[in-house]
N, C-alpha and C positions, 0 to 999 in steps of 0.2 A: 643772040644779042652781040653787036659789035662795038658798042660804046666803049671808049677808053676811060679808065680811071687813073689818075696820077696821085699817088700818096706822097705827101711831104712828111717824112718821118725823121725825127732827131736820131732815133736808134732803130737798128734792124739787125737780125741775126747775121753773124755770130755774136753781136752785142747781147748782153744778158738782161737788158732792161725789159720789164714785163710788157710795156706798151709795144715794143718792137716785136716781141714774140706773138702777142695777140694779133697785131696787124698782119704778120706773116701768114697766120692761119686764115685770116679773112681774105687776104689777097689770093691765096691758093684756091679757096672756095669760089671766089668770083671768077677766076680763070676757068674753073670747071664749068661755069655757067655761060661761057662764051664771052666774058668781058676781057678786054685787053688791059692789063694792069702794069703800070710802070711805077717803080718806087724810086723817088729821089731822096737819098739819105746821105749820111756822113760816115766817116771812118769809125770803126768800133772804139769806144772810149768810155763807156758808162761806168761811173764811179771808180775810174782808174783801172778797170779791167780791160787791158788792151789785147786785141786779137787781130790777126792778119786777115784781110779780105780783099779780093780784087776790086778794081774800080768799076768794072762792068761784069755782070754775070746774069745768067738766067737760072732761077731756082723754082722748080715746080711750075714752069711756064710764066713766072713773074720776072719781068725785066728789072734788074736792080742797077742803079747808077749811084756810086758813092763819091762824095766830094770830101776834100780836106776840111777839117775843122779844128780849132784849138781845143786842147784838153780841158780848159776851164779850171776854175778853182772853187773854193767853198764860200768865198766872200761875196757880198752883194754886188760889188763893182765887177768882179770877175764873171759872175753869173750873168750880169746885165750885158757885158761886152760879148760874151759867148752867145747870148740870145740874139743880139743885134747882128752878129756875124751869120748865124743860122738863117735869120729872117732875110737878110740882104741876098745871100747866095741862093736861098730858096726862090726868091722872087725872080732872080735872073734866069735860073734854070727853068722854073715853071712857065715863065713868059714864052719860052720857045718850045714848050712841050704841051701839045694840045690835049684836051680831055677834061673831064669833070675832076676837080681837085678834092682830095680828102685830107683834112688837116686836123691834127690833134691840138688840144688846148695848152700843151706844154712844149716849149716855153710859151708864156702868154702873149708874146709878140708875134708868134708864127702865123696865127690866124689872120693877121692884117694882110698877109700875102693874098688870101682869097678876096678880101675886101678891095684891095688895090686892083686886082685883075678883073673883078666883077664889073668895073667901069669900062672894060673893053670886051664885055660879053662873056667872060668865063663864069662858070657856075661852080659852087663848092659846097661840100658837106663839112661842117665844123663839129668835130667829135669832142664834146666837153667832158673830159675826165676829171677836171678840177675847176671849180667856179672861182675865177680870179677877179679882183684881188682879194675877195672876201676870205678865201681860205688862208692866204698868207697873213692877213690881219688876225684871223681867229687863232692861228698857231703862233703868233708873236714873231713871225719872220718879217713882217712889214708893219709900219705904223701908218695910221690915217694921215694923209697929207698930199703933197704934190704928186709923188710917184703913184700912189694909190689912185688918185684922181685921174691921172693920165691913163692908167691901165683900165680903169672903169669906163672912161670915155671910149677907149679903144674897143673894149668888149662889147659895148652897146652897138658900135658900128658893125663889128663882125657879126653879131647875132641878128642884126636887122636885115642884112642882104643875102645871107646864105641859108641853107637848111642846117639845123642843129640837132645833134643826137646827144642825149644825156644818158647816164647809167641808171638813174633812179628817178622816181616821181618827185622826191624832195629837191634834187638837183634841177629838175625841170622847173619847179616852182620858183627857185632862186634865179634861174636864167630869165624867166618871164618878169621877175621883179626888175632885173637889169634892163630888159628890153621887152616891153609888153607886146610889141609887134613881131617878135621872133616866131619862126615856124619850127617848133620843137617836137621831137619824137623821142620816146624812151626805148632804148635798146640796151639791155644789160650786157656786161662782158660775157665772153664765151670761152669754151675749152674744147679741145679735141678729145672727145670721150673714147675714141679708138686708141689714141696714143697714151692718154692718161687713164689708167684703169686700176682697180683694186688688185694688189698682189700682197701676199703674206710678208710680214716683216722678216720672217726667217729666210725668205727668198731674196731679200734686198742685199745687193752687193755692198751698198754704202753702210748698211747696218752691220753686216758681217765684218767689214774692214775696220769699223770703228767701235767694235764691242758694244753694239746697241741692241743686239738680239735679245738678251736675257732681261735687262732692266725695263721698267715701265718708262717709256720715253714720251715727253711732250716736246713738240717741235714748232719753232717759229721759222718759217722759210720765206725769204724775200727781203725787200728793202726795210731796213731798220730806220724809218724816217720819223720826222716830228709828228706825223699823223697818228703814230701808234704808241699808246701808253704801255710801257714795258717794265716800269720800275717795280710795281707790285708783283708782277709775274716773277721777276728775277729774285726778289727777296723771299718769295714764297717757298723757294726750293731750299732755303735754310731749314724749313719745317718739313721737308720731304726728302730725308736722307736716302730713302729706298727708291727714289725716282731720279730721272735725268732730264734736264732741260737742254735742248740743242737749238742754237741760233745758226741759221745758214744764210749768209748774205752780208751785205755791207749797208752803210747809210749814215746819216747824221748822228744817230744814237748808238752806233756801234761802240765807239770808245767809251762814252759814258756808261753804257751797259756793261762793258768789260770791267770797268772800275767798280760798279755796283756788285759784280759777281766775284770780285777778288777774294780768294780764300774759299770759294765754294767749288769743290771738286766736281760736284754733280751738275754744274752749269758749263756747257762746252760750246765752243765757237768754231764754225767752219766757213770757208769762203763759198761764193756762188758755185753751183754745180752747172756743168754744160746742159743745154736744153735737152739734148738727146739722153741725158741721165736723170732728167727731172722726175719721171715716173718712179724710178728706182729710189731716188732720195726722198720723195714724198712718202714712200712706203716705209721709211725707216723710223716710224713712230707709231704710238698707240693713240695719240690725241694731238690735234693740230690747232694752232692758235691763229685767230684773226682779231685784230684790235683796232679801235678807232677812238680818237679823242672826242669828248662831247661837243666841243666847239666845231668839229669838222663834219659832224653828221649833217646830211642834206647839202653838203658842199663837195663831198667826194665819197668814194666807196672802194675799199681795199680790193685790188685786182686778184689777190691770192685766193679769194674765197672759192672761185670756180674750180681751180686746180685741186684744192683740198676735197671738195665734194666729189669730183671725178675719181680721185684716188680712193674713195670709200673710207675716209677717216672721220671720226666724230670731231665736231668743231667746239673749241673752247673760245667763246666770243667774249672779249673784254670790251664791253660797249655799254653806253648808258641805256637804262630802261626806256623803252619807247623809241629807240633809234631804229632806223631801217634795217641795220644789220641784226640787231637783237630780235626784231619782229620776224625777220626771215628765218632765223634759226629756230625760233619757237613755232612758227607756222609749219615748218617742214619737219619739226622734231628731229633735227639732225645734229644736235649738240646741246651744250648748256651755256647760259649767259651769266656772266659775273658783272653786275653793274657797279659794285663797289671794288673796282679793279685796282685801286691804289692801296687797298688793304691786303697785305700778304696773307693774312689768316683766311680771308674770304676766298682768295684764289686757291690756296692750299686745300681748303675744305672741298672745293669743287673738284679739284684734281683727285683728291683722295677718294671721294665718293665714286667717281668713275673707275678709278684704279681697282676698287674693291668690288666692282659690279661688271664683270666681263659680258654678261648677257645683255645688259643695258647698252654697253658700248657696241655690241654686235648689231643691235637694233638701230642705234643712231647711225652707224656706218652704212647700213643698208638704205636708210632713208636719205643719207647724203648722196649716195650714188644715184638713187632714183631722181632726186632733185636735179642733179647734173644732166642726166639723160633727158629729162622732161623739158627743162627750161633753158639749158645753157649750151647745147651742142652747137658747134661751129656752123653746121648746116642751117640751123634756125636763124642764127645771126646773119649769115650771108643772104638768106632769103629776104630778111627785113631790110638790110642795107640796099639790096638790089631794088626793092620797092621805092626806097628813098631816092636812089639814083635815077630811076625811071621817071620819078615825079619832077625832076629838075627841068 
């Protein structure tokens, strides 16, 4: 197959954003299937983590072209201006780069590039990782009003003319509420199960370097965002003096979580780890956390889940009962669900129960790895995306 795919991506390795890492794996697999892939992206800058990268390079057969972009800020105006810059520069570059466009939903204006170019015959796949503006409203980042109305109008247009991929059935249902005429397929996120695989905590260099081999370690790795309820988890470790909680990453909740943990020596914070060290850092725990706010269920799905499963770690899911995350964990028997996640006592009890039952943890870990191999291997995702592309 010689069709070209052009990915418009706000972040790409060596940037540490999860979306960029995911699409880099997908791009590599598409190239292996004979697809010519070009990535149009911007300089590494995710959450202030700056890395040097050439303007042009070829990685695993993928052509990467990087453009300058402002660092952006945390305020609404700064984020809006940054999104507009990305959208405008993406449109100019994509206009002169032929091929099927693949565009993620963040920032929410980026998908309009596909809609614009569809009027001159370009086809696009819209990868809906977050349902906008509903997610922003649900998390309190945006109020119903003019801006939300503009974004909703934009999303309806984007969904109508392209092919859309969502991560879950709930997200698909919400996309179809926005645009009943949308052509939507569900393809979950993926993980390279050859690169991320179970290794003993005693063999983890990260665990060795940070005195995490001996204690029972619960790990939260990734973006500490508004999507993730972490207060009950943090407070729970006041009741777990013989265990350690590690946060690895950055995000909007990093500083508030640091303040909550003030005075708790068994709650520790680390910066993002390089992607080539991810398998090692994921292994530096006995239990791994995935969390989602009730309002966000069916509007998003944490991308860290697949990496945890592949690393063969039991999942501590802080999620509402009946949520898609909770249902998955129960269906595959790969962890425990705490629906009363704002209650430190409930979280501490769940952690303590698994801490005292190593055989149960071993069984959950094996089930986690099986779920990753069966449902989330990059090869499976690439095959499904290839079918979507062929159908355009």
